[in-house]
Backbone atoms as SQL, in Angstrom:
CREATE TABLE atoms (id INTEGER PRIMARY KEY, chain TEXT, resi INTEGER, resn TEXT, atom TEXT, x REAL, y REAL, z REAL);
INSERT INTO atoms VALUES
  (1, 'A', 1, 'MET', 'N', 232.062, -118.486, -120.011),
  (2, 'A', 1, 'MET', 'CA', 231.508, -118.846, -121.306),
  (3, 'A', 1, 'MET', 'C', 232.533, -118.499, -122.384),
  (4, 'A', 2, 'SER', 'N', 232.837, -119.438, -123.248),
  (5, 'A', 2, 'SER', 'CA', 233.842, -119.220, -124.292),
  (6, 'A', 2, 'SER', 'C', 233.251, -118.381, -125.424),
  (7, 'A', 3, 'ILE', 'N', 234.133, -117.821, -126.229),
  (8, 'A', 3, 'ILE', 'CA', 233.691, -117.028, -127.382),
  (9, 'A', 3, 'ILE', 'C', 232.900, -117.895, -128.360),
  (10, 'A', 4, 'ASP', 'N', 233.259, -119.172, -128.448),
  (11, 'A', 4, 'ASP', 'CA', 232.509, -120.078, -129.318),
  (12, 'A', 4, 'ASP', 'C', 231.077, -120.268, -128.804),
  (13, 'A', 5, 'ASP', 'N', 230.935, -120.363, -127.492),
  (14, 'A', 5, 'ASP', 'CA', 229.597, -120.505, -126.899),
  (15, 'A', 5, 'ASP', 'C', 228.766, -119.247, -127.132),
  (16, 'A', 6, 'VAL', 'N', 229.391, -118.100, -126.937),
  (17, 'A', 6, 'VAL', 'CA', 228.696, -116.819, -127.141),
  (18, 'A', 6, 'VAL', 'C', 228.294, -116.682, -128.603),
  (19, 'A', 7, 'THR', 'N', 229.199, -117.001, -129.494),
  (20, 'A', 7, 'THR', 'CA', 228.906, -116.914, -130.932),
  (21, 'A', 7, 'THR', 'C', 227.767, -117.858, -131.298),
  (22, 'A', 8, 'ALA', 'N', 227.786, -119.060, -130.768),
  (23, 'A', 8, 'ALA', 'CA', 226.718, -120.029, -131.056),
  (24, 'A', 8, 'ALA', 'C', 225.386, -119.538, -130.512),
  (25, 'A', 9, 'GLU', 'N', 225.398, -118.984, -129.308),
  (26, 'A', 9, 'GLU', 'CA', 224.156, -118.483, -128.702),
  (27, 'A', 9, 'GLU', 'C', 223.581, -117.334, -129.541),
  (28, 'A', 10, 'TRP', 'N', 224.433, -116.403, -129.946),
  (29, 'A', 10, 'TRP', 'CA', 223.962, -115.284, -130.765),
  (30, 'A', 10, 'TRP', 'C', 223.531, -115.745, -132.159),
  (31, 'A', 11, 'THR', 'N', 224.250, -116.691, -132.720),
  (32, 'A', 11, 'THR', 'CA', 223.884, -117.208, -134.042),
  (33, 'A', 11, 'THR', 'C', 222.512, -117.863, -133.988),
  (34, 'A', 12, 'ASP', 'N', 222.257, -118.641, -132.954),
  (35, 'A', 12, 'ASP', 'CA', 220.938, -119.268, -132.803),
  (36, 'A', 12, 'ASP', 'C', 219.832, -118.212, -132.701),
  (37, 'A', 13, 'LEU', 'N', 220.082, -117.164, -131.902),
  (38, 'A', 13, 'LEU', 'CA', 219.083, -116.109, -131.756),
  (39, 'A', 13, 'LEU', 'C', 218.871, -115.380, -133.075),
  (40, 'A', 14, 'LEU', 'N', 219.941, -115.031, -133.763),
  (41, 'A', 14, 'LEU', 'CA', 219.802, -114.326, -135.046),
  (42, 'A', 14, 'LEU', 'C', 219.071, -115.196, -136.069),
  (43, 'A', 15, 'ASP', 'N', 219.362, -116.499, -136.069),
  (44, 'A', 15, 'ASP', 'CA', 218.639, -117.418, -136.963),
  (45, 'A', 15, 'ASP', 'C', 217.149, -117.381, -136.670),
  (46, 'A', 16, 'ARG', 'N', 216.808, -117.437, -135.400),
  (47, 'A', 16, 'ARG', 'CA', 215.392, -117.441, -135.005),
  (48, 'A', 16, 'ARG', 'C', 214.704, -116.130, -135.380),
  (49, 'A', 17, 'LEU', 'N', 215.348, -115.002, -135.103),
  (50, 'A', 17, 'LEU', 'CA', 214.756, -113.708, -135.425),
  (51, 'A', 17, 'LEU', 'C', 214.578, -113.530, -136.928),
  (52, 'A', 18, 'GLU', 'N', 215.552, -114.014, -137.678),
  (53, 'A', 18, 'GLU', 'CA', 215.450, -113.928, -139.141),
  (54, 'A', 18, 'GLU', 'C', 214.328, -114.827, -139.654),
  (55, 'A', 19, 'LEU', 'N', 214.204, -116.008, -139.092),
  (56, 'A', 19, 'LEU', 'CA', 213.126, -116.925, -139.477),
  (57, 'A', 19, 'LEU', 'C', 211.754, -116.312, -139.182),
  (58, 'A', 20, 'ASP', 'N', 211.620, -115.675, -138.017),
  (59, 'A', 20, 'ASP', 'CA', 210.361, -115.013, -137.673),
  (60, 'A', 20, 'ASP', 'C', 210.030, -113.915, -138.688),
  (61, 'A', 21, 'ALA', 'N', 211.012, -113.097, -139.038),
  (62, 'A', 21, 'ALA', 'CA', 210.790, -112.026, -140.010),
  (63, 'A', 21, 'ALA', 'C', 210.447, -112.618, -141.378),
  (64, 'A', 22, 'ASP', 'N', 211.160, -113.642, -141.784),
  (65, 'A', 22, 'ASP', 'CA', 210.894, -114.261, -143.084),
  (66, 'A', 22, 'ASP', 'C', 209.520, -114.913, -143.136),
  (67, 'A', 23, 'ARG', 'N', 209.057, -115.429, -142.015),
  (68, 'A', 23, 'ARG', 'CA', 207.721, -116.031, -141.957),
  (69, 'A', 23, 'ARG', 'C', 206.662, -114.985, -142.322),
  (70, 'A', 24, 'ILE', 'N', 206.840, -113.774, -141.826),
  (71, 'A', 24, 'ILE', 'CA', 205.905, -112.691, -142.144),
  (72, 'A', 24, 'ILE', 'C', 206.072, -112.240, -143.588),
  (73, 'A', 25, 'LEU', 'N', 207.309, -112.102, -144.031),
  (74, 'A', 25, 'LEU', 'CA', 207.569, -111.576, -145.369),
  (75, 'A', 25, 'LEU', 'C', 207.168, -112.538, -146.485),
  (76, 'A', 26, 'THR', 'N', 207.180, -113.836, -146.223),
  (77, 'A', 26, 'THR', 'CA', 206.856, -114.798, -147.273),
  (78, 'A', 26, 'THR', 'C', 205.397, -115.246, -147.252),
  (79, 'A', 27, 'ALA', 'N', 204.666, -114.855, -146.225),
  (80, 'A', 27, 'ALA', 'CA', 203.248, -115.231, -146.143),
  (81, 'A', 27, 'ALA', 'C', 202.447, -114.429, -147.170),
  (82, 'A', 28, 'ALA', 'N', 201.362, -115.019, -147.626),
  (83, 'A', 28, 'ALA', 'CA', 200.454, -114.286, -148.508),
  (84, 'A', 28, 'ALA', 'C', 199.921, -113.081, -147.738),
  (85, 'A', 29, 'PRO', 'N', 199.608, -111.988, -148.434),
  (86, 'A', 29, 'PRO', 'CA', 199.113, -110.797, -147.739),
  (87, 'A', 29, 'PRO', 'C', 197.959, -111.123, -146.790),
  (88, 'A', 30, 'GLY', 'N', 198.077, -110.648, -145.564),
  (89, 'A', 30, 'GLY', 'CA', 197.034, -110.830, -144.573),
  (90, 'A', 30, 'GLY', 'C', 196.979, -112.184, -143.908),
  (91, 'A', 31, 'THR', 'N', 197.953, -113.056, -144.179),
  (92, 'A', 31, 'THR', 'CA', 197.885, -114.404, -143.626),
  (93, 'A', 31, 'THR', 'C', 199.008, -114.744, -142.648),
  (94, 'A', 32, 'ALA', 'N', 199.909, -113.829, -142.402),
  (95, 'A', 32, 'ALA', 'CA', 201.032, -114.129, -141.508),
  (96, 'A', 32, 'ALA', 'C', 200.516, -114.424, -140.104),
  (97, 'A', 33, 'ASP', 'N', 200.938, -115.527, -139.555),
  (98, 'A', 33, 'ASP', 'CA', 200.512, -115.929, -138.212),
  (99, 'A', 33, 'ASP', 'C', 201.565, -115.462, -137.221),
  (100, 'A', 34, 'THR', 'N', 201.371, -114.257, -136.692),
  (101, 'A', 34, 'THR', 'CA', 202.347, -113.724, -135.750),
  (102, 'A', 34, 'THR', 'C', 202.224, -114.349, -134.371),
  (103, 'A', 35, 'ALA', 'N', 201.186, -115.154, -134.153),
  (104, 'A', 35, 'ALA', 'CA', 201.014, -115.809, -132.853),
  (105, 'A', 35, 'ALA', 'C', 202.120, -116.821, -132.593),
  (106, 'A', 36, 'VAL', 'N', 202.740, -117.339, -133.651),
  (107, 'A', 36, 'VAL', 'CA', 203.795, -118.330, -133.455),
  (108, 'A', 36, 'VAL', 'C', 205.134, -117.675, -133.126),
  (109, 'A', 37, 'ILE', 'N', 205.181, -116.345, -133.135),
  (110, 'A', 37, 'ILE', 'CA', 206.412, -115.637, -132.815),
  (111, 'A', 37, 'ILE', 'C', 206.409, -115.355, -131.321),
  (112, 'A', 38, 'GLY', 'N', 207.271, -116.046, -130.625),
  (113, 'A', 38, 'GLY', 'CA', 207.307, -115.921, -129.171),
  (114, 'A', 38, 'GLY', 'C', 208.313, -114.889, -128.703),
  (115, 'A', 39, 'PRO', 'N', 208.248, -114.552, -127.449),
  (116, 'A', 39, 'PRO', 'CA', 209.217, -113.601, -126.886),
  (117, 'A', 39, 'PRO', 'C', 210.618, -114.207, -126.863),
  (118, 'A', 40, 'TRP', 'N', 211.585, -113.350, -126.815),
  (119, 'A', 40, 'TRP', 'CA', 212.963, -113.821, -126.756),
  (120, 'A', 40, 'TRP', 'C', 213.731, -112.972, -125.750),
  (121, 'A', 41, 'THR', 'N', 214.845, -113.525, -125.322),
  (122, 'A', 41, 'THR', 'CA', 215.723, -112.849, -124.378),
  (123, 'A', 41, 'THR', 'C', 217.105, -112.783, -125.000),
  (124, 'A', 42, 'PRO', 'N', 217.725, -111.618, -124.969),
  (125, 'A', 42, 'PRO', 'CA', 219.073, -111.536, -125.548),
  (126, 'A', 42, 'PRO', 'C', 220.064, -112.376, -124.742),
  (127, 'A', 43, 'PRO', 'N', 221.061, -112.879, -125.403),
  (128, 'A', 43, 'PRO', 'CA', 222.095, -113.621, -124.677),
  (129, 'A', 43, 'PRO', 'C', 222.734, -112.743, -123.598),
  (130, 'A', 44, 'SER', 'N', 223.315, -113.395, -122.622),
  (131, 'A', 44, 'SER', 'CA', 223.904, -112.659, -121.498),
  (132, 'A', 44, 'SER', 'C', 225.185, -111.935, -121.885),
  (133, 'A', 45, 'ALA', 'N', 225.861, -112.423, -122.896),
  (134, 'A', 45, 'ALA', 'CA', 227.114, -111.793, -123.334),
  (135, 'A', 45, 'ALA', 'C', 226.839, -110.856, -124.508),
  (136, 'A', 46, 'PRO', 'N', 227.651, -109.814, -124.664),
  (137, 'A', 46, 'PRO', 'CA', 227.456, -108.889, -125.784),
  (138, 'A', 46, 'PRO', 'C', 227.637, -109.590, -127.131),
  (139, 'A', 47, 'LEU', 'N', 227.060, -108.985, -128.161),
  (140, 'A', 47, 'LEU', 'CA', 227.173, -109.505, -129.525),
  (141, 'A', 47, 'LEU', 'C', 228.639, -109.503, -129.945),
  (142, 'A', 48, 'PRO', 'N', 229.134, -110.640, -130.416),
  (143, 'A', 48, 'PRO', 'CA', 230.519, -110.663, -130.915),
  (144, 'A', 48, 'PRO', 'C', 230.638, -109.778, -132.156),
  (145, 'A', 49, 'PRO', 'N', 231.703, -109.009, -132.265),
  (146, 'A', 49, 'PRO', 'CA', 231.887, -108.125, -133.424),
  (147, 'A', 49, 'PRO', 'C', 231.781, -108.857, -134.763),
  (148, 'A', 50, 'ALA', 'N', 232.156, -110.112, -134.797),
  (149, 'A', 50, 'ALA', 'CA', 232.095, -110.875, -136.051),
  (150, 'A', 50, 'ALA', 'C', 230.667, -111.060, -136.546),
  (151, 'A', 51, 'LEU', 'N', 229.673, -110.900, -135.664),
  (152, 'A', 51, 'LEU', 'CA', 228.275, -111.079, -136.054),
  (153, 'A', 51, 'LEU', 'C', 227.537, -109.755, -136.271),
  (154, 'A', 52, 'ALA', 'N', 228.258, -108.641, -136.218),
  (155, 'A', 52, 'ALA', 'CA', 227.618, -107.326, -136.337),
  (156, 'A', 52, 'ALA', 'C', 226.905, -107.161, -137.684),
  (157, 'A', 53, 'ASP', 'N', 227.545, -107.539, -138.770),
  (158, 'A', 53, 'ASP', 'CA', 226.901, -107.407, -140.088),
  (159, 'A', 53, 'ASP', 'C', 225.660, -108.288, -140.182),
  (160, 'A', 54, 'ARG', 'N', 225.747, -109.481, -139.656),
  (161, 'A', 54, 'ARG', 'CA', 224.591, -110.386, -139.655),
  (162, 'A', 54, 'ARG', 'C', 223.454, -109.779, -138.843),
  (163, 'A', 55, 'ALA', 'N', 223.765, -109.199, -137.697),
  (164, 'A', 55, 'ALA', 'CA', 222.745, -108.573, -136.856),
  (165, 'A', 55, 'ALA', 'C', 222.088, -107.406, -137.591),
  (166, 'A', 56, 'ARG', 'N', 222.874, -106.616, -138.318),
  (167, 'A', 56, 'ARG', 'CA', 222.305, -105.511, -139.102),
  (168, 'A', 56, 'ARG', 'C', 221.350, -106.041, -140.166),
  (169, 'A', 57, 'HIS', 'N', 221.733, -107.128, -140.797),
  (170, 'A', 57, 'HIS', 'CA', 220.867, -107.751, -141.818),
  (171, 'A', 57, 'HIS', 'C', 219.543, -108.214, -141.191),
  (172, 'A', 58, 'VAL', 'N', 219.621, -108.834, -140.029),
  (173, 'A', 58, 'VAL', 'CA', 218.415, -109.308, -139.345),
  (174, 'A', 58, 'VAL', 'C', 217.539, -108.127, -138.942),
  (175, 'A', 59, 'ILE', 'N', 218.149, -107.058, -138.462),
  (176, 'A', 59, 'ILE', 'CA', 217.375, -105.864, -138.096),
  (177, 'A', 59, 'ILE', 'C', 216.642, -105.320, -139.312),
  (178, 'A', 60, 'GLU', 'N', 217.281, -105.300, -140.455),
  (179, 'A', 60, 'GLU', 'CA', 216.626, -104.831, -141.686),
  (180, 'A', 60, 'GLU', 'C', 215.461, -105.748, -142.070),
  (181, 'A', 61, 'ARG', 'N', 215.640, -107.054, -141.952),
  (182, 'A', 61, 'ARG', 'CA', 214.545, -107.995, -142.244),
  (183, 'A', 61, 'ARG', 'C', 213.384, -107.765, -141.288),
  (184, 'A', 62, 'GLN', 'N', 213.690, -107.515, -140.016),
  (185, 'A', 62, 'GLN', 'CA', 212.636, -107.243, -139.036),
  (186, 'A', 62, 'GLN', 'C', 211.903, -105.945, -139.371),
  (187, 'A', 63, 'ARG', 'N', 212.637, -104.924, -139.813),
  (188, 'A', 63, 'ARG', 'CA', 212.003, -103.660, -140.192),
  (189, 'A', 63, 'ARG', 'C', 211.043, -103.876, -141.356),
  (190, 'A', 64, 'LEU', 'N', 211.475, -104.648, -142.348),
  (191, 'A', 64, 'LEU', 'CA', 210.607, -104.961, -143.485),
  (192, 'A', 64, 'LEU', 'C', 209.375, -105.755, -143.035),
  (193, 'A', 65, 'ALA', 'N', 209.583, -106.685, -142.112),
  (194, 'A', 65, 'ALA', 'CA', 208.458, -107.489, -141.603),
  (195, 'A', 65, 'ALA', 'C', 207.474, -106.605, -140.844),
  (196, 'A', 66, 'MET', 'N', 207.967, -105.644, -140.075),
  (197, 'A', 66, 'MET', 'CA', 207.068, -104.736, -139.354),
  (198, 'A', 66, 'MET', 'C', 206.270, -103.885, -140.334),
  (199, 'A', 67, 'GLU', 'N', 206.913, -103.419, -141.397),
  (200, 'A', 67, 'GLU', 'CA', 206.185, -102.655, -142.418),
  (201, 'A', 67, 'GLU', 'C', 205.103, -103.518, -143.055),
  (202, 'A', 68, 'ARG', 'N', 205.448, -104.759, -143.349),
  (203, 'A', 68, 'ARG', 'CA', 204.482, -105.681, -143.950),
  (204, 'A', 68, 'ARG', 'C', 203.311, -105.931, -143.009),
  (205, 'A', 69, 'ALA', 'N', 203.597, -106.156, -141.734),
  (206, 'A', 69, 'ALA', 'CA', 202.532, -106.393, -140.755),
  (207, 'A', 69, 'ALA', 'C', 201.652, -105.149, -140.614),
  (208, 'A', 70, 'ARG', 'N', 202.268, -103.980, -140.642),
  (209, 'A', 70, 'ARG', 'CA', 201.503, -102.735, -140.548),
  (210, 'A', 70, 'ARG', 'C', 200.596, -102.574, -141.771),
  (211, 'A', 71, 'THR', 'N', 201.113, -102.870, -142.948),
  (212, 'A', 71, 'THR', 'CA', 200.319, -102.794, -144.176),
  (213, 'A', 71, 'THR', 'C', 199.162, -103.776, -144.130),
  (214, 'A', 72, 'ASP', 'N', 199.434, -105.001, -143.690),
  (215, 'A', 72, 'ASP', 'CA', 198.370, -106.010, -143.576),
  (216, 'A', 72, 'ASP', 'C', 197.298, -105.549, -142.589),
  (217, 'A', 73, 'LEU', 'N', 197.718, -104.966, -141.477),
  (218, 'A', 73, 'LEU', 'CA', 196.766, -104.487, -140.479),
  (219, 'A', 73, 'LEU', 'C', 195.918, -103.342, -141.042),
  (220, 'A', 74, 'ASP', 'N', 196.550, -102.418, -141.754),
  (221, 'A', 74, 'ASP', 'CA', 195.802, -101.318, -142.372),
  (222, 'A', 74, 'ASP', 'C', 194.796, -101.853, -143.387),
  (223, 'A', 75, 'ASP', 'N', 195.206, -102.827, -144.191),
  (224, 'A', 75, 'ASP', 'CA', 194.295, -103.432, -145.166),
  (225, 'A', 75, 'ASP', 'C', 193.124, -104.111, -144.468),
  (226, 'A', 76, 'LEU', 'N', 193.403, -104.789, -143.373),
  (227, 'A', 76, 'LEU', 'CA', 192.346, -105.457, -142.612),
  (228, 'A', 76, 'LEU', 'C', 191.359, -104.438, -142.044),
  (229, 'A', 77, 'ARG', 'N', 191.883, -103.344, -141.518),
  (230, 'A', 77, 'ARG', 'CA', 191.002, -102.297, -140.982),
  (231, 'A', 77, 'ARG', 'C', 190.091, -101.745, -142.076),
  (232, 'A', 78, 'GLN', 'N', 190.650, -101.495, -143.259),
  (233, 'A', 78, 'GLN', 'CA', 189.840, -100.994, -144.376),
  (234, 'A', 78, 'GLN', 'C', 188.774, -102.014, -144.763),
  (235, 'A', 79, 'HIS', 'N', 189.141, -103.270, -144.773),
  (236, 'A', 79, 'HIS', 'CA', 188.186, -104.328, -145.104),
  (237, 'A', 79, 'HIS', 'C', 187.048, -104.364, -144.078),
  (238, 'A', 80, 'LEU', 'N', 187.374, -104.236, -142.813),
  (239, 'A', 80, 'LEU', 'CA', 186.346, -104.261, -141.771),
  (240, 'A', 80, 'LEU', 'C', 185.405, -103.062, -141.872),
  (241, 'A', 81, 'VAL', 'N', 185.928, -101.910, -142.280),
  (242, 'A', 81, 'VAL', 'CA', 185.071, -100.742, -142.477),
  (243, 'A', 81, 'VAL', 'C', 184.047, -101.038, -143.567),
  (244, 'A', 82, 'VAL', 'N', 184.499, -101.658, -144.655),
  (245, 'A', 82, 'VAL', 'CA', 183.591, -102.002, -145.743),
  (246, 'A', 82, 'VAL', 'C', 182.582, -103.051, -145.295),
  (247, 'A', 83, 'VAL', 'N', 183.033, -104.062, -144.575),
  (248, 'A', 83, 'VAL', 'CA', 182.137, -105.110, -144.099),
  (249, 'A', 83, 'VAL', 'C', 181.071, -104.521, -143.175),
  (250, 'A', 84, 'ASP', 'N', 181.468, -103.564, -142.337),
  (251, 'A', 84, 'ASP', 'CA', 180.496, -102.940, -141.423),
  (252, 'A', 84, 'ASP', 'C', 179.408, -102.180, -142.171),
  (253, 'A', 85, 'ARG', 'N', 179.676, -101.780, -143.402),
  (254, 'A', 85, 'ARG', 'CA', 178.675, -101.055, -144.199),
  (255, 'A', 85, 'ARG', 'C', 177.636, -101.976, -144.845),
  (256, 'A', 86, 'ILE', 'N', 177.906, -103.248, -144.874),
  (257, 'A', 86, 'ILE', 'CA', 176.971, -104.201, -145.479),
  (258, 'A', 86, 'ILE', 'C', 175.818, -104.420, -144.507),
  (259, 'A', 87, 'PRO', 'N', 174.594, -104.197, -144.979),
  (260, 'A', 87, 'PRO', 'CA', 173.469, -104.395, -144.060),
  (261, 'A', 87, 'PRO', 'C', 173.359, -105.855, -143.640),
  (262, 'A', 88, 'GLY', 'N', 172.904, -106.040, -142.423),
  (263, 'A', 88, 'GLY', 'CA', 172.727, -107.386, -141.909),
  (264, 'A', 88, 'GLY', 'C', 171.585, -108.097, -142.624),
  (265, 'A', 89, 'ILE', 'N', 171.543, -109.388, -142.496),
  (266, 'A', 89, 'ILE', 'CA', 170.451, -110.148, -143.113),
  (267, 'A', 89, 'ILE', 'C', 169.196, -109.941, -142.288),
  (268, 'A', 90, 'ARG', 'N', 168.051, -109.978, -142.971),
  (269, 'A', 90, 'ARG', 'CA', 166.797, -109.759, -142.254),
  (270, 'A', 90, 'ARG', 'C', 166.419, -111.015, -141.490),
  (271, 'A', 91, 'ARG', 'N', 165.621, -110.814, -140.484),
  (272, 'A', 91, 'ARG', 'CA', 165.132, -111.960, -139.715),
  (273, 'A', 91, 'ARG', 'C', 164.195, -112.767, -140.612),
  (274, 'A', 92, 'PRO', 'N', 164.164, -114.071, -140.492),
  (275, 'A', 92, 'PRO', 'CA', 163.301, -114.893, -141.339),
  (276, 'A', 92, 'PRO', 'C', 161.823, -114.570, -141.163),
  (277, 'A', 93, 'ASP', 'N', 161.418, -114.091, -139.991),
  (278, 'A', 93, 'ASP', 'CA', 160.010, -113.800, -139.772),
  (279, 'A', 93, 'ASP', 'C', 159.650, -112.354, -140.129),
  (280, 'A', 94, 'ALA', 'N', 160.596, -111.561, -140.563),
  (281, 'A', 94, 'ALA', 'CA', 160.323, -110.178, -140.942),
  (282, 'A', 94, 'ALA', 'C', 159.746, -110.142, -142.356),
  (283, 'A', 95, 'PRO', 'N', 158.818, -109.238, -142.607),
  (284, 'A', 95, 'PRO', 'CA', 158.240, -109.160, -143.954),
  (285, 'A', 95, 'PRO', 'C', 159.305, -108.768, -144.975),
  (286, 'A', 96, 'ALA', 'N', 159.197, -109.381, -146.126),
  (287, 'A', 96, 'ALA', 'CA', 160.138, -109.102, -147.194),
  (288, 'A', 96, 'ALA', 'C', 159.651, -107.970, -148.091),
  (289, 'A', 97, 'PHE', 'N', 158.346, -107.744, -148.123),
  (290, 'A', 97, 'PHE', 'CA', 157.771, -106.711, -148.982),
  (291, 'A', 97, 'PHE', 'C', 156.779, -105.893, -148.159),
  (292, 'A', 98, 'LEU', 'N', 156.538, -104.711, -148.620),
  (293, 'A', 98, 'LEU', 'CA', 155.549, -103.842, -147.988),
  (294, 'A', 98, 'LEU', 'C', 154.410, -103.632, -148.976),
  (295, 'A', 99, 'ASP', 'N', 153.192, -103.935, -148.554),
  (296, 'A', 99, 'ASP', 'CA', 152.025, -103.783, -149.412),
  (297, 'A', 99, 'ASP', 'C', 151.514, -102.345, -149.252),
  (298, 'A', 100, 'VAL', 'N', 151.812, -101.487, -150.224),
  (299, 'A', 100, 'VAL', 'CA', 151.410, -100.098, -150.140),
  (300, 'A', 100, 'VAL', 'C', 150.007, -99.855, -150.704),
  (301, 'A', 101, 'ASP', 'N', 149.466, -100.842, -151.482),
  (302, 'A', 101, 'ASP', 'CA', 148.139, -100.680, -152.060),
  (303, 'A', 101, 'ASP', 'C', 147.054, -101.194, -151.136),
  (304, 'A', 102, 'GLY', 'N', 147.390, -102.020, -150.227),
  (305, 'A', 102, 'GLY', 'CA', 146.607, -102.501, -149.273),
  (306, 'A', 102, 'GLY', 'C', 145.476, -103.166, -148.942);
């Protein structure tokens, strides 16, 4: 495999990883669809030194995306706690009032 092939393979992977991170970072809070982010496999050859700075940038974007996803998840958990506190609707056949005078 030539250095050009290795560079192209790594560039494609870095582009994809950056796009995945940006998808999370640009989504409205709580709306990022992480289901579209699929697994990946690193290229068979080591990262070319010329792409080291780019890889560091992508790692930073991924770190920010993970923080964002964690924040969204925490917000969702808090929302669910509040929703669980809302009483359920009554059954239609259940009495709506209690006659205490009788």
